[in-house]
C-alpha positions in Angstrom: 114.7 101.3 102.5 113.5 97.8 102.1 111.2 96.0 104.3 112.9 92.5 103.8 115.7 91.6 106.1 117.7 90.1 103.2 117.5 90.6 99.5 116.1 87.1 98.9 112.8 87.7 97.2 110.5 84.8 96.0 111.7 83.3 92.8 109.5 84.3 89.8 110.2 83.9 86.1 109.6 87.2 83.9 109.9 87.6 80.2 111.1 91.1 78.8 112.2 92.4 75.6 115.9 93.2 74.8 115.1 96.8 75.5 116.1 95.9 79.1 119.8 95.6 78.0 119.7 99.2 76.8 118.2 100.5 79.9 120.2 98.4 82.4 123.4 97.6 80.8 125.4 94.9 82.5 123.1 94.7 85.4 120.6 93.1 82.9 122.6 90.2 82.3 122.8 89.0 85.8 119.3 87.9 85.8 119.1 86.3 82.4 118.4 82.5 82.5 117.2 81.9 78.9 116.8 83.7 75.6 113.7 83.4 73.4 113.8 83.4 69.5 110.2 82.5 68.5 106.6 82.7 69.7 103.9 80.0 68.6 100.4 81.4 68.8 97.5 79.0 69.2 93.7 79.5 69.2 90.8 77.1 68.2 93.2 74.6 66.2 94.9 77.3 64.3 98.5 78.2 65.0 101.1 80.8 63.9 105.0 81.1 64.5 106.7 84.4 64.9 110.6 84.5 64.8 112.1 87.3 66.7 115.0 89.4 65.1 116.2 90.2 68.7 115.7 87.6 71.2 113.6 88.2 74.3 115.1 87.7 77.8 113.9 85.4 80.5 114.7 86.9 83.8 114.8 85.4 87.2 113.7 88.4 89.5 115.6 87.4 92.5 119.0 87.5 90.5 118.0 90.8 88.9 117.2 92.4 92.3 120.6 91.2 93.9 122.5 92.4 90.9 120.8 95.8 90.7 121.6 96.1 94.5 125.2 95.4 94.1 125.4 97.9 91.3 123.6 100.6 93.4 126.1 100.0 96.4 129.0 100.3 94.0 127.6 103.7 92.7 127.4 105.0 96.3 123.7 104.3 97.3 123.1 103.0 100.8 120.4 100.3 101.2 118.8 99.9 104.5 117.0 96.5 105.0 114.6 95.5 107.5 112.9 98.9 107.4 109.1 99.2 107.0 107.5 102.4 105.6 105.0 103.8 108.1 104.2 107.4 107.1 105.5 110.7 105.6 104.6 114.4 106.3 105.9 117.8 105.4 108.5 119.5 107.6 110.1 123.0 107.5 112.7 121.9 104.6 111.0 119.0 102.9 109.8 115.7 104.1 110.0 113.7 107.1 109.6 110.0 106.6 108.9 107.5 109.5 110.0 103.9 109.2 109.9 100.8 111.6 112.8 98.5 112.0 111.3 95.0 111.6 113.7 93.4 113.9 112.7 95.3 117.2 109.7 97.6 116.2 112.0 100.7 116.8 110.8 103.8 114.8 113.4 106.0 113.0 112.8 109.3 111.2 114.4 110.2 108.0 114.4 113.8 106.4 114.5 114.2 102.7 113.9 116.7 99.8 112.3 114.0 97.8 110.9 110.4 98.2 110.5 107.9 95.6 107.9 105.1 96.1 108.8 101.9 94.4 106.7 99.7 96.6 104.4 98.0 94.3 100.8 98.2 93.2 99.5 98.4 96.9 102.1 101.2 97.5 102.0 102.6 101.1 104.0 105.6 99.9 101.3 106.5 97.4 98.6 106.1 99.9 100.5 108.3 102.5 101.0 111.0 99.8 97.3 110.9 98.5 97.3 108.9 95.3 94.0 106.8 94.9 94.2 103.0 95.1 95.0 101.1 91.9 92.9 98.4 90.3 94.7 95.0 90.1 94.4 91.6 88.5 95.7 88.3 89.4 98.9 86.5 87.7 99.1 82.8 88.5 101.8 80.4 87.0 103.0 77.0 87.6 106.4 75.7 87.1 106.0 72.7 84.9 108.3 70.2 82.9 108.8 71.3 79.2 107.0 69.1 76.7 109.3 66.9 74.7 108.3 68.6 71.5 109.0 72.1 72.8 112.3 74.0 72.3 113.8 75.9 75.1 114.1 79.1 72.8 110.3 79.1 72.1 107.4 80.6 74.0 103.8 79.3 73.5 100.7 81.5 73.8 97.2 80.3 73.8 94.2 82.5 73.3 91.0 81.1 75.2 88.8 84.0 75.7 86.2 81.9 77.6 88.8 81.6 80.4 90.5 85.0 80.3 90.4 88.2 78.1 94.2 87.9 78.1 95.9 84.7 77.4 97.8 81.6 78.7 101.6 81.2 78.1 104.3 78.7 78.6 107.8 80.4 79.1 110.9 78.1 79.2 113.2 79.2 82.0 115.6 76.3 81.3 115.9 73.4 78.6 113.7 71.3 81.0 111.3 73.5 82.8 108.9 76.5 82.1 106.4 78.6 83.7 102.8 78.2 82.5 100.6 81.1 83.5 97.5 83.1 83.1 96.2 86.6 83.8 92.7 86.8 84.8 90.1 89.2 86.5 89.0 87.1 89.4 91.5 85.3 91.7 89.5 82.2 92.4 88.3 81.8 88.8 91.7 82.4 87.6 93.1 79.8 89.8 90.3 77.3 88.5 91.0 78.0 84.9 94.8 77.5 85.4 94.3 74.0 87.1 91.8 72.9 84.4 94.3 74.1 81.7 97.1 72.2 83.4 95.0 68.9 83.4 93.9 69.3 80.0 97.4 69.9 78.7 98.6 67.1 81.1 101.3 69.2 82.9 102.3 68.2 86.3 102.9 71.4 88.2 106.2 71.4 90.3 105.4 74.7 92.1 103.0 77.8 91.8 103.8 81.3 91.8 101.4 84.4 91.9 101.2 88.1 92.1 98.7 91.0 91.7 99.5 93.3 88.7 98.1 96.8 88.5 95.8 97.6 85.4 96.8 100.8 83.5 93.6 102.8 82.9 95.0 106.1 82.5 98.2 107.9 82.9 99.1 108.2 86.8 100.9 111.6 87.5 104.1 110.5 89.1 104.8 113.4 91.4 103.0 115.1 94.2 104.1 118.0 96.2 103.9 117.5 100.1 104.7 120.7 101.7 108.0 121.8 100.4 109.1 118.2 99.3 108.2 116.0 96.4 106.8 112.5 96.4 107.4 110.2 93.3 106.1 106.9 92.1 107.8 104.4 89.9 106.8 101.0 88.4 103.8 99.1 89.7 103.2 101.9 92.3 102.3 104.1 89.3 100.6 101.4 87.2 103.5 101.7 84.7 102.3 98.3 83.1 101.8 97.6 79.4 98.1 96.6 79.7 98.0 94.8 76.4 100.3 92.1 77.7 100.3 93.2 81.4 104.1 93.4 81.3 105.8 96.0 83.5 109.3 95.3 84.0 110.8 97.4 81.2 108.2 100.0 81.5 108.8 100.2 85.2 112.5 100.8 84.6 111.7 103.5 82.1 109.5 105.2 84.7 112.4 105.0 87.2 114.7 106.7 84.6 112.1 109.4 83.9 111.7 110.2 87.7 115.6 110.5 87.9 115.5 112.9 85.0 112.7 114.9 86.6 114.6 115.2 90.0 117.8 116.2 88.1 116.1 118.5 85.6 113.6 120.5 87.8 110.6 118.4 86.7 111.2 117.9 83.1 111.6 114.4 81.6 111.5 113.3 78.0 111.6 109.8 79.2 108.2 110.2 81.1 106.5 111.8 78.1 107.4 109.0 75.8 106.4 106.3 78.3 103.0 108.0 78.7 102.5 107.9 75.0 103.5 104.1 74.9 101.3 103.2 78.0 98.3 105.1 76.4 98.9 103.1 73.0 98.9 99.8 74.9 95.6 100.9 76.4 94.2 101.4 73.0 95.2 97.8 72.1 93.7 96.4 75.1 90.4 98.0 74.5 90.5 96.6 71.2 91.5 92.9 72.3 89.5 92.8 75.6 86.1 91.9 74.1 87.7 89.5 71.4 85.8 86.1 70.9 87.4 82.9 69.8 86.2 83.5 66.2 88.1 87.0 66.3 91.4 85.3 67.6 91.0 82.8 64.8 90.5 85.4 62.2 93.7 87.2 63.8 96.0 84.3 63.2 94.6 83.7 59.8 95.4 87.2 58.8 99.1 86.9 60.0 100.7 86.4 56.5 104.5 86.0 56.2 105.1 89.8 55.9 103.0 90.6 59.0 104.8 87.9 60.9 108.1 89.2 59.8 107.2 92.7 61.0 106.0 91.3 64.3 109.3 89.7 64.8 111.4 92.9 63.9 109.9 95.3 66.6 109.5 94.6 70.2 106.5 95.0 72.5 108.1 98.0 73.9 107.8 99.8 70.6 104.1 99.3 70.2 103.4 102.1 67.8 106.1 101.0 65.4 105.1 97.4 65.7 101.3 98.0 64.9 102.2 100.5 62.1 104.4 98.0 60.1 102.2 94.9 60.7 99.1 96.9 59.5 101.0 98.1 56.4 101.7 94.5 55.6 98.2 93.3 56.4 95.6 96.2 56.2 92.6 93.9 57.2 94.1 93.8 60.8 93.0 97.5 61.0 89.3 96.6 60.4 89.6 93.8 62.9 91.0 96.2 65.6 88.3 98.8 64.9 85.7 96.3 65.3 87.2 95.3 68.6 87.3 99.0 69.7 83.4 99.4 68.8 82.7 96.5 71.2 85.3 97.3 73.7 84.8 96.3 77.4 83.4 98.9 79.6 86.2 98.2 82.2 88.6 99.8 79.5 87.1 103.2 78.8 90.4 104.9 77.8 92.4 107.6 79.7 90.6 110.4 81.4 92.1 113.8 82.5 93.6 113.9 86.0 93.4 117.2 87.9 96.8 116.4 89.7 100.1 117.8 88.6 101.8 115.8 85.9 105.5 115.6 85.9 105.7 114.4 82.4 104.1 117.6 80.8 106.7 119.8 82.3 
């Protein structure tokens, strides 16, 4: 069930690791508009370049959604467009779901054993089934002409902690255009910082894009029993986002795979257990980085010797434990820097806490 009347979502450029191809196969390629082979990191006049052993993929969200929908239809799924979710409740056998036809306001009832909510950070399915609301942060980006000195296979990242505890990025989507963006904590302040950064770097914005991204604070159990039925959450609806970089495309698809496993296997899912470990490790990284000041980022860049940069390029962001283990073996002083960050971590990242609700991944 999809609220939109057509599968024509707003364009938005996304960057993912090549893990996407192993998850989606041929469907991943329909959304790829560019490949990234190196990252350039900047902070306080310092710079470091990391070359990737496996290129990252630049995805156009609209193309990806349309390609996935077509593959789903070929596999036998039915996609009903123009349906707005209204409520769900238990019935004698499972669940009764009420939706509204957007065109004429007519109500329809659907009966199911299981309902999967993939309706974003403000998920109506989650609220209806009793999950608590998620905290979100603003993501803003401007489409800009690429600088003449920048290759289309390179991403630039700037660490400016006085503007954001995250970072700025410039991601090429073609040989001539890229998305320059920021993740912040307050919408108006994030907008102001992006505008100032655009002016400072002399970028002329062509258009703007924005979204609210859920912040992973602890594992969100993906299943709730409602009467004799089950309700599941995937993707942003379950905060399945790497909070170190606030990227959730690959982790969201891993969550979807895990929920499919749980439905088919009576609750057991190896993928959900692995995803939980991955997300908790990214939370540990974010706790370490969130209080970094400019001097900390400068020291971090200074510590990136050639062996450490080589390790960074060999493992993807979706293999966080392996990535950090190899990098710290090559540059042990990074461990001390990370521990110092943890000791001064921001109170908004206080680590995962136990949930009383049922947790499908522990089955």
